[in-house]
ROMI-188817 format. One line per field, with one value per residue (C-alpha): residue in three letters; x, y, z. Coordinates in Angstrom, 1 decimal. Last residue first. Layout:
// ROMI-188817
residu <- c(ala	...) $
east <- c(X	...) $
north <- c(Y	...) $
up <- c(Z	...) $
END
This chain:
// ROMI-188817
residu <- c(unk	unk	unk	unk	unk	unk	unk	unk	unk	unk	unk	unk	unk	unk	unk	unk	unk	unk	unk	unk	unk	unk	unk	unk	unk	unk	unk	unk	unk	unk	unk	unk	unk	unk	unk	unk	unk	unk	unk	unk	unk	unk	unk	unk	unk	unk	unk	unk	unk	unk	unk	unk	unk	unk	unk	unk	unk	unk	unk	unk	unk	unk	unk	unk	unk	unk	unk	unk	unk	unk	unk	unk	unk	unk	unk	unk	unk	unk	unk	unk	unk	unk	unk	unk	unk	unk	unk	unk	unk	unk	unk	unk	unk	unk	unk	unk	unk	unk	unk	unk	unk	unk	unk	unk	unk	unk	unk	unk	unk	unk	unk	unk	unk	unk	unk	unk	unk	unk	unk	unk	unk	unk	unk	unk	unk	unk	unk	unk	unk	unk	unk	unk	unk	unk	unk	unk	unk	unk	unk	unk	unk	unk	unk	unk	unk	unk	unk	unk	unk	unk	unk	unk	unk	unk	unk	unk	unk	unk	unk	unk	unk	unk	unk	unk	unk	unk	unk	unk	unk	unk	unk	unk	unk	unk	unk	unk	unk	unk	unk	unk	unk	unk	unk	unk	unk	unk	unk	unk	unk	unk	unk	unk	unk	unk	unk	unk	unk	unk	unk	unk	unk	unk	unk	unk	unk	unk	unk	unk	unk	unk	unk	unk	unk	unk	unk	unk	unk	unk	unk	unk	unk	unk	unk	unk	unk	unk	unk	unk	unk	unk	unk	unk	unk	unk	unk	unk	unk	unk	unk	unk	unk	unk	unk	unk	unk	unk	unk	unk	unk	unk	unk	unk	unk	unk) $
east <- c(89.9	88.5	86.3	84.7	83.6	82.0	80.0	78.8	77.9	75.9	74.0	73.2	72.0	69.8	68.1	64.7	64.7	61.7	61.3	60.4	59.3	58.0	54.3	54.2	51.1	52.4	55.8	54.5	54.0	56.8	59.3	58.5	61.5	64.0	64.6	63.3	64.9	64.4	65.5	66.3	63.4	63.9	67.5	69.6	68.5	64.8	65.0	65.7	62.6	60.4	61.9	60.9	57.3	56.7	58.2	56.2	53.0	53.7	54.4	51.0	49.1	50.4	50.4	47.2	45.3	46.4	45.5	42.0	41.4	42.2	40.1	37.0	35.6	38.9	38.9	41.7	40.3	40.9	44.3	47.1	48.5	51.0	49.9	48.2	49.1	46.0	45.0	42.7	45.4	47.4	51.1	52.2	50.0	51.2	54.8	54.6	53.1	55.7	58.6	57.3	57.1	60.5	61.3	63.0	66.6	67.4	70.4	74.0	76.1	77.5	79.5	78.9	79.7	76.0	75.5	74.1	71.4	70.3	66.9	66.5	63.4	64.4	64.1	64.2	62.5	65.4	64.8	67.7	68.1	70.0	72.5	73.8	75.3	71.8	72.5	76.0	74.9	72.1	74.5	77.0	74.2	72.9	76.4	76.9	73.6	74.3	77.6	75.8	77.1	78.7	82.3	81.7	81.2	80.7	79.3	80.9	81.5	83.6	82.2	84.6	83.9	87.5	87.8	89.3	86.4	84.0	82.4	83.6	85.5	85.5	88.7	88.2	88.7	85.0	84.3	86.7	87.7	84.2	82.6	85.1	84.5	80.7	81.1	83.3	80.5	77.8	78.9	78.7	75.1	74.9	76.5	77.8	79.4	81.5	82.4	84.5	85.0	81.6	81.3	82.6	79.4	77.4	74.4	71.4	68.9	67.7	71.3	72.4	69.9	71.0	74.7	73.9	72.3	75.0	77.7	75.9	75.6	79.3	80.1	77.8	74.3	73.6	72.4	69.8	68.6	65.4	66.1	65.7	67.1	68.7	69.7	71.8	72.2	74.0	76.8	79.5	77.8	76.2	74.9	72.6	71.8	69.5	69.5	66.5	65.7	68.9	70.3	73.0	73.6	75.4	76.9	78.4	80.3	80.6) $
north <- c(-136.3	-133.5	-132.0	-135.3	-135.6	-132.2	-133.2	-136.5	-134.6	-132.0	-134.8	-136.3	-132.9	-132.3	-135.7	-134.4	-132.1	-129.9	-127.3	-123.6	-122.7	-119.1	-120.1	-122.0	-124.3	-127.2	-126.9	-127.5	-131.3	-132.0	-130.1	-132.1	-134.5	-131.9	-130.0	-126.9	-125.3	-121.6	-119.8	-116.0	-114.4	-111.0	-110.3	-111.2	-108.5	-108.3	-112.0	-112.5	-110.5	-112.4	-115.7	-114.8	-114.0	-116.9	-119.4	-117.9	-118.1	-121.8	-122.2	-120.7	-122.5	-125.9	-125.4	-123.3	-125.5	-128.7	-127.0	-126.0	-129.4	-131.1	-128.6	-128.9	-127.1	-125.7	-122.7	-122.8	-126.1	-129.8	-129.4	-131.6	-133.6	-133.2	-135.5	-134.0	-133.5	-132.4	-128.9	-128.7	-128.0	-125.5	-125.4	-128.9	-129.3	-126.0	-126.9	-130.3	-128.8	-126.0	-128.3	-130.7	-127.8	-126.2	-123.0	-120.4	-119.9	-117.4	-117.1	-116.3	-115.3	-118.6	-117.7	-119.1	-116.0	-115.2	-115.4	-118.2	-117.5	-120.2	-120.5	-122.8	-124.4	-126.0	-129.6	-130.0	-128.3	-126.9	-123.9	-123.2	-120.0	-119.3	-117.0	-118.7	-122.0	-123.5	-127.2	-126.9	-123.8	-125.9	-128.8	-126.5	-124.7	-128.0	-129.0	-125.6	-125.9	-129.5	-128.5	-126.0	-122.4	-121.5	-121.9	-119.2	-116.5	-113.1	-114.8	-114.9	-118.6	-119.4	-122.4	-124.9	-127.4	-128.3	-129.8	-128.4	-126.2	-129.1	-132.0	-135.3	-137.6	-141.1	-143.1	-146.6	-150.0	-150.6	-152.2	-150.6	-147.4	-146.7	-147.3	-145.2	-142.3	-142.8	-142.6	-139.5	-137.7	-138.8	-136.9	-133.4	-133.7	-131.2	-133.8	-134.0	-137.4	-138.7	-142.3	-144.2	-147.8	-149.3	-152.5	-154.6	-153.9	-155.7	-154.0	-156.0	-153.4	-155.2	-156.2	-152.6	-151.8	-154.7	-153.8	-150.2	-151.1	-153.5	-151.1	-148.3	-150.4	-151.1	-147.4	-146.5	-145.0	-142.4	-139.5	-141.6	-139.8	-141.3	-142.9	-141.8	-144.2	-144.0	-146.4	-146.6	-142.9	-142.5	-140.0	-142.7	-145.5	-143.6	-144.9	-142.7	-142.0	-139.4	-139.0	-137.5	-135.3	-133.4	-134.0	-136.4	-136.4	-139.6	-140.4	-143.8	-143.8	-147.1) $
up <- c(-50.1	-48.0	-50.7	-51.3	-47.7	-47.9	-50.9	-49.3	-46.1	-48.2	-49.8	-46.4	-45.3	-48.3	-48.2	-47.2	-50.2	-50.5	-53.2	-53.8	-50.3	-50.1	-50.7	-47.4	-47.2	-49.3	-47.5	-44.0	-43.9	-46.3	-44.2	-41.0	-41.1	-42.2	-45.4	-47.2	-50.3	-51.0	-54.1	-53.9	-55.9	-54.5	-53.3	-50.3	-47.9	-48.8	-49.4	-45.7	-44.8	-47.2	-45.9	-42.3	-43.3	-45.6	-43.1	-40.2	-42.3	-42.9	-39.1	-38.2	-41.0	-39.9	-36.1	-35.9	-38.3	-36.4	-33.1	-34.3	-35.8	-32.5	-30.5	-32.7	-35.8	-36.9	-39.3	-41.8	-43.2	-43.1	-41.5	-42.8	-39.9	-37.0	-34.3	-31.3	-27.6	-25.8	-24.7	-21.7	-19.1	-21.1	-20.3	-21.1	-24.2	-25.7	-24.8	-26.5	-29.7	-29.8	-29.2	-31.9	-34.4	-33.7	-31.8	-34.1	-35.2	-38.0	-40.3	-40.9	-43.9	-45.1	-48.2	-51.7	-53.7	-54.3	-50.6	-48.4	-45.8	-43.3	-41.7	-38.8	-37.3	-34.0	-33.2	-36.9	-39.8	-41.9	-44.1	-46.5	-48.4	-51.7	-53.4	-56.4	-57.6	-57.1	-56.2	-54.8	-52.9	-51.3	-50.5	-48.8	-46.9	-45.6	-44.4	-42.7	-40.9	-39.9	-38.3	-36.1	-36.2	-32.8	-34.1	-36.7	-34.0	-35.8	-38.8	-42.3	-42.6	-45.7	-47.6	-49.2	-46.4	-45.5	-42.0	-38.8	-37.9	-37.6	-39.5	-38.2	-40.6	-39.4	-39.9	-41.0	-39.4	-40.0	-36.6	-34.1	-35.9	-37.2	-33.8	-32.1	-34.4	-34.1	-30.3	-30.6	-32.5	-30.1	-27.0	-28.5	-29.8	-32.7	-34.9	-38.5	-39.4	-42.3	-43.1	-45.5	-46.8	-46.0	-48.1	-45.2	-43.2	-45.9	-47.5	-48.5	-47.4	-44.2	-43.6	-43.4	-40.7	-38.6	-38.9	-38.1	-34.8	-33.7	-34.6	-32.8	-29.7	-29.7	-30.1	-27.2	-27.1	-24.4	-26.6	-28.3	-31.4	-32.8	-36.1	-39.8	-42.4	-45.8	-48.6	-51.8	-52.4	-55.7	-55.9	-55.6	-53.7	-50.9	-47.6	-45.5	-41.8	-40.4	-36.6	-35.0	-31.9	-31.1	-34.6	-35.7	-39.4	-40.5	-43.9	-44.7	-48.0	-50.0) $
END
């Protein structure tokens, strides 16, 4: 069984694949100070809840935007799984040329997402990832990573609004009842949901002007499902896109 781990700044997404079938997946808060031993203890508990034994894991691949955690997962795999952990980076084969000016600056998760999206569409496509930041990634007809857009994420925006405005509370992301809020909470929810949906539609329209009209758009990330119903540009939501991309990249390195 293949262990796939996508480590983001806010959340870590973990999945176990048996062949191409996803057996189980989990989303956890990212803890940048966790050790290899603590990771083993955590994963062992999660696996047992789904009837998966530690001994069933025979391979692992990790993408991380938190530099300290990649080595901890590598140590955990070596000590407890007795397996080498593949860490997505410049030294591994992704099958996707990166055509940016500074390829090493592109987050591993963005490349993995792009690999999965191109595997799905086999054509030019766009990935929108709702994470700590909202990222937009453009893939060419030939399967090349062309670059993208980075914007502040939803949680960052909510927290910043509450921190800088004395009478604005921190609210939970929820579907707004209407475009016009009748109280402060409703107004913030409408502003966040409709505002970010409008951002997606506007940014995607500009990317499509360069890639081609009708270029498919797939959204992923923990908050994609909340925004997608209000964004006309999003064709589908796949919250497992990054894990699928990790599985594909692992297969290309065997």
